[in-house]
ZAMARGU-4260 file (C-alpha; in steps of 0.2 Angstrom, whole numbers, plus 5000, padded with zeros to 4 digits):
<rodrens>
0) 4933/4959/5143 | 4915/4964/5142 | 4919/4982/5142 | 4934/4979/5130 | 4922/4970/5118
5) 4909/4984/5119 | 4923/4998/5115 | 4930/4987/5101 | 4912/4985/5093 | 4909/5004/5095
10) 4925/5009/5087 | 4923/4996/5073 | 4905/5000/5068 | 4907/5018/5069 | 4920/5018/5056
15) 4914/5003/5045 | 4896/5010/5044 | 4902/5026/5037 | 4899/5030/5018 | 4917/5036/5017
20) 4924/5019/5022 | 4914/5011/5008 | 4919/5024/4995 | 4937/5024/5000 | 4938/5005/5000
25) 4931/5004/4983 | 4941/5019/4975 | 4958/5017/4983 | 4963/5002/4972 | 4956/5012/4957
30) 4966/5027/4963 | 4982/5017/4965 | 4980/5010/4947 | 4977/5028/4941 | 4993/5034/4950
35) 5003/5020/4942 | 4996/5023/4924 | 4995/5042/4925 | 5014/5045/4922 | 5013/5034/4906
40) 4997/5042/4900 | 5004/5060/4903 | 5020/5056/4894 | 5010/5049/4879 | 4998/5064/4879
45) 5013/5075/4880 | 5022/5068/4865 | 5006/5066/4855 | 4999/5083/4859 | 5015/5093/4856
50) 5017/5103/4840 | 5032/5099/4829 | 5046/5112/4832 | 5059/5117/4820 | 5078/5117/4824
55) 5090/5126/4812 | 5106/5116/4809 | 5122/5126/4803 | 5135/5112/4798 | 5151/5121/4795
60) 5160/5104/4793 | 5148/5100/4779 | 5147/5082/4784 | 5135/5079/4799 | 5119/5089/4796
65) 5111/5075/4788 | 5112/5064/4803 | 5100/5075/4812 | 5084/5068/4805 | 5066/5073/4809
70) 5057/5065/4824 | 5039/5066/4830 | 5043/5081/4840 | 5057/5090/4830 | 5060/5095/4812
75) 5078/5098/4808 | 5082/5111/4794 | 5100/5113/4787 | 5106/5130/4782 | 5123/5134/4773
80) 5131/5148/4781 | 5150/5147/4779 | 5154/5165/4784 | 5159/5166/4803 | 5145/5173/4814
85) 5150/5184/4828 | 5132/5188/4833 | 5121/5172/4837 | 5105/5182/4833 | 5110/5182/4815
90) 5108/5164/4814 | 5090/5165/4818 | 5088/5180/4806 | 5096/5170/4792 | 5084/5155/4796
95) 5068/5166/4797 | 5073/5175/4781 | 5070/5158/4772 | 5053/5156/4780 | 5058/5145/4794
100) 5054/5149/4812 | 5066/5139/4823 | 5066/5138/4842 | 5085/5134/4842 | 5100/5134/4831
105) 5113/5120/4831 | 5130/5125/4825 | 5142/5111/4821 | 5160/5118/4820 | 5172/5113/4806
110) 5184/5105/4818 | 5171/5094/4827 | 5180/5078/4822 | 5194/5083/4834 | 5185/5093/4847
115) 5169/5084/4848 | 5161/5100/4853 | 5145/5108/4846 | 5134/5123/4852 | 5115/5125/4852
120) 5108/5143/4853 | 5090/5147/4859 | 5081/5162/4866 | 5073/5151/4879 | 5080/5136/4889
125) 5079/5121/4879 | 5072/5105/4886 | 5083/5090/4891 | 5075/5079/4878 | 5081/5089/4863
130) 5098/5091/4871 | 5100/5072/4874 | 5093/5068/4856 | 5106/5080/4848 | 5120/5074/4859
135) 5116/5055/4856 | 5115/5057/4837 | 5130/5067/4834 | 5140/5056/4846 | 5135/5040/4836
140) 5139/5049/4820 | 5156/5055/4825 | 5160/5037/4832 | 5156/5029/4815 | 5166/5042/4806
145) 5181/5039/4816 | 5179/5020/4813 | 5177/5023/4795 | 5193/5033/4795 | 5203/5019/4803
150) 5205/5010/4786 | 5201/4993/4793 | 5189/4984/4781 | 5171/4980/4788 | 5177/4987/4805
155) 5160/4995/4808 | 5151/4979/4804 | 5162/4970/4816 | 5158/4982/4830 | 5139/4981/4827
160) 5140/4962/4827 | 5150/4963/4843 | 5135/4971/4852 | 5125/4957/4859 | 5109/4958/4869
165) 5107/4944/4881 | 5090/4938/4886 | 5093/4932/4904 | 5079/4921/4911 | 5077/4919/4929
170) 5073/4902/4936 | 5071/4898/4954 | 5075/4881/4962 | 5067/4874/4978 | 5075/4861/4990
175) 5068/4847/4979 | 5076/4854/4963 | 5059/4859/4955 | 5061/4874/4944 | 5049/4889/4943
180) 5051/4906/4934 | 5055/4921/4944 | 5055/4940/4941 | 5066/4952/4950 | 5056/4966/4942
185) 5039/4959/4949 | 5047/4956/4966 | 5053/4974/4966 | 5036/4981/4961 | 5027/4970/4974
190) 5039/4975/4988 | 5036/4994/4984 | 5017/4991/4984 | 5017/4982/5000 | 5028/4994/5009
195) 5018/5009/5003 | 5002/5001/5009 | 5009/4997/5026 | 5016/5015/5027 | 4999/5022/5022
200) 4988/5011/5033 | 4999/5013/5049 | 5000/5032/5047 | 4982/5035/5042 | 4974/5024/5055
205) 4986/5029/5069 | 4981/5047/5065 | 4963/5042/5066 | 4966/5035/5084 | 4975/5051/5089
210) 4962/5062/5083 | 4948/5052/5091 | 4957/5052/5108 | 4959/5071/5106 | 4941/5074/5101
215) 4934/5063/5116 | 4946/5073/5128 | 4941/5090/5121 | 4922/5086/5122 | 4924/5079/5140
220) 4916/5063/5134 | 4931/5053/5140 | 4927/5058/5158 | 4910/5048/5157 | 4918/5033/5148
225) 4932/5031/5161 | 4919/5030/5175 | 4913/5014/5168 | 4930/5006/5162 | 4948/5007/5165
230) 4959/5019/5153 | 4969/5004/5147 | 4953/4996/5141 | 4947/5012/5132 | 4964/5013/5124
235) 4966/4995/5119 | 4947/4995/5113 | 4951/5010/5101 | 4967/5002/5095 | 4960/4985/5092
240) 4944/4992/5084 | 4953/5002/5071 | 4965/4988/5068 | 4949/4977/5063 | 4944/4991/5052
245) 4960/4990/5043 | 4960/4971/5041 | 4942/4972/5035 | 4948/4984/5021 | 4962/4973/5017
250) 4950/4958/5016 | 4939/4967/5004 | 4954/4971/4993 | 4959/4953/4993 | 4942/4948/4988
255) 4942/4961/4974 | 4959/4954/4969 | 4953/4937/4969 | 4938/4942/4957 | 4950/4950/4946
260) 4961/4934/4945 | 4946/4924/4941 | 4942/4936/4927 | 4960/4935/4920 | 4960/4916/4923
265) 4944/4914/4912 | 4953/4924/4898 | 4970/4917/4899 | 4966/4899/4906 | 4977/4902/4921
270) 4971/4907/4938 | 4980/4916/4952 | 4976/4901/4963 | 4990/4892/4955 | 5002/4904/4963
275) 4995/4901/4980 | 5009/4889/4984 | 5028/4887/4984 | 5028/4884/4965 | 5019/4888/4949
280) 5013/4872/4941 | 5023/4868/4926 | 5008/4862/4916 | 4999/4879/4919 | 5015/4889/4913
285) 5017/4877/4898 | 4999/4879/4892 | 5000/4898/4892 | 5003/4906/4875 | 5019/4915/4871
290) 5019/4934/4871 | 5023/4949/4882 | 5006/4947/4891 | 5010/4929/4895 | 5027/4933/4902
295) 5019/4946/4913 | 5007/4933/4920 | 5021/4921/4922 | 5030/4934/4932 | 5015/4938/4943
300) 5011/4919/4946 | 5029/4915/4950 | 5028/4923/4968 | 5023/4913/4983 | 5008/4924/4989
305) 5003/4913/5003 | 5019/4916/5013 | 5019/4935/5008 | 5001/4937/5013 | 5004/4929/5030
310) 5019/4939/5034 | 5011/4955/5028 | 4996/4952/5040 | 5009/4949/5054 | 5019/4964/5051
315) 5004/4975/5048 | 4997/4970/5065 | 5014/4972/5074 | 5018/4988/5066 | 5001/4995/5068
320) 5001/4991/5087 | 5017/4999/5090 | 5013/5015/5081 | 4995/5016/5086 | 4999/5015/5104
325) 5011/5029/5102 | 4998/5039/5093 | 4985/5036/5107 | 4998/5041/5120 | 5002/5057/5112
330) 4984/5061/5108 | 4980/5059/5127 | 4994/5071/5131 | 4987/5086/5122 | 4971/5096/5121
335) 4971/5100/5102 | 4977/5091/5087 | 4988/5106/5082 | 4998/5103/5099 | 5002/5085/5094
340) 5014/5089/5080 | 5029/5090/5092 | 5026/5072/5097 | 5020/5065/5080 | 5034/5073/5070
345) 5047/5061/5076 | 5036/5046/5072 | 5032/5052/5055 | 5051/5055/5052 | 5055/5037/5057
350) 5042/5030/5045 | 5049/5041/5031 | 5066/5035/5035 | 5060/5017/5035 | 5051/5020/5018
355) 5067/5026/5010 | 5077/5012/5018 | 5066/5000/5010 | 5068/5008/4993 | 5087/5008/4995
360) 5086/4989/5000 | 5079/4984/4983 | 5096/4984/4975 | 5103/4972/4989 | 5088/4965/4999
365) 5100/4953/5008 | 5113/4965/5012 | 5118/4971/5030 | 5108/4987/5029 | 5092/4977/5024
370) 5095/4964/5037 | 5097/4976/5051 | 5083/4988/5046 | 5072/4973/5045 | 5076/4969/5064
375) 5074/4986/5071 | 5055/4986/5076 | 5052/5004/5070 | 5057/5000/5053 | 5055/4982/5050
380) 5036/4983/5045 | 5040/4993/5030 | 5058/4987/5026 | 5053/4968/5027 | 5039/4971/5015
385) 5052/4975/5002 | 5062/4960/5006 | 5048/4947/5007 | 5047/4944/4988 | 5065/4940/4988
390) 5063/4924/4999 | 5070/4930/5016 | 5077/4916/5027 | 5065/4909/5039 | 5076/4913/5054
395) 5077/4931/5050 | 5058/4932/5048 | 5055/4923/5065 | 5068/4934/5074 | 5061/4950/5066
400) 5043/4946/5070 | 5047/4941/5088 | 5057/4957/5091 | 5042/4967/5083 | 5029/4960/5094
405) 5039/4961/5110 | 5043/4979/5106 | 5025/4982/5102 | 5019/4975/5119 | 5032/4986/5128
410) 5026/5001/5119 | 5008/4997/5123 | 5012/4995/5141 | 5022/5012/5141 | 5008/5021/5131
415) 4995/5014/5144 | 5004/5023/5158 | 5004/5039/5148 | 4986/5037/5143 | 4979/5035/5160
420) 4987/5051/5166 | 4985/5062/5151 | 4967/5058/5146 | 4961/5067/5161 | 4973/5081/5161
425) 4967/5098/5154 | 4975/5115/5151 | 4993/5110/5153 | 5007/5111/5140 | 5014/5094/5140
430) 5033/5090/5136 | 5043/5075/5133 | 5049/5077/5151 | 5031/5076/5157 | 5028/5060/5147
435) 5044/5052/5155 | 5037/5056/5172 | 5020/5049/5168 | 5029/5033/5162 | 5037/5031/5179
</rodrens>
């Protein structure tokens, strides 16, 4: 145990003491916020920064050109050209002769009421937003025209009144019958974030272990180290030391999240500490002012973070042990990082499949696929992160965690047998057949 503690301390301090660790710990949350907000900002800037483009409209029916009104991005100009046009270029020539410079020309035929067909001409491929806008406007206008021709008085008003938008409020009941607000959208978002964090951490820290093993093997430092300790102690020291680094990073993020909650609580009067339990206090929810921001806060505080945090740490440790042992074993079997791709590619593919399975399970988090994927130890650390906000039954959690840690212990034992042989083997091209022989 003395040697193991020394190795763990060395691995931990060598990584935590780096400036890159401090910088990444601080900037990764900021980067995640930027990644989430970037698409919204880009879409906003894209709309605001675009010039208004002219669209020529040739309405041969004489009834629907007025439906295409100007938007923030497009200016629709109607032209009267009754004569049939065989050459579409003449449409642009006709529009340009009047001083317009259209990027596209929409031709509404005279028989559009019966055919529901229109044509848009352009010299370049039009964007999907313009096509969708024209299709939607003409479709709605034709529908209203057909309703008007039916002859039924006030039919359009009846149809408009028949469209009802339902505001569905989600309320969760516990065993005692207490009520608390819940949000499927917030549960989905939290599940995606947790699964992505698990995927990112397991993959990045597992790769660090593999690269460290390869580096020590290439520099022949490992020959000196194993003269003072067993290969199993060296492997487990690396795995545990890097795991503590990951948990330290998560703890720092938890503190940062707590500080953010305190700041939000000072502004809104509600702290996230009220969410650290099975229910959100009714008094805290009642004292919150109405509004969109308050609804978001209620949705955030409606989740049982205590249970999710405990399960997240357990699945993170179990999944990390499983994959880190494989990365360490494969790193010991090669002399260069480039040669490890044949072994690591299956691991990466399994993790990618687990990530996609988790995304697919959002629509049915308690379905058969979600349940079985959360039992398979190679996919459960990621898939279960998506299911956790949806209140997974306790027996499934216990069974899944038991299978995960049992499999992780088996993989660590197998990896140790590969590691003790491969760590001192040089200049030999290793295959899966060799790994199986070393296991035996």
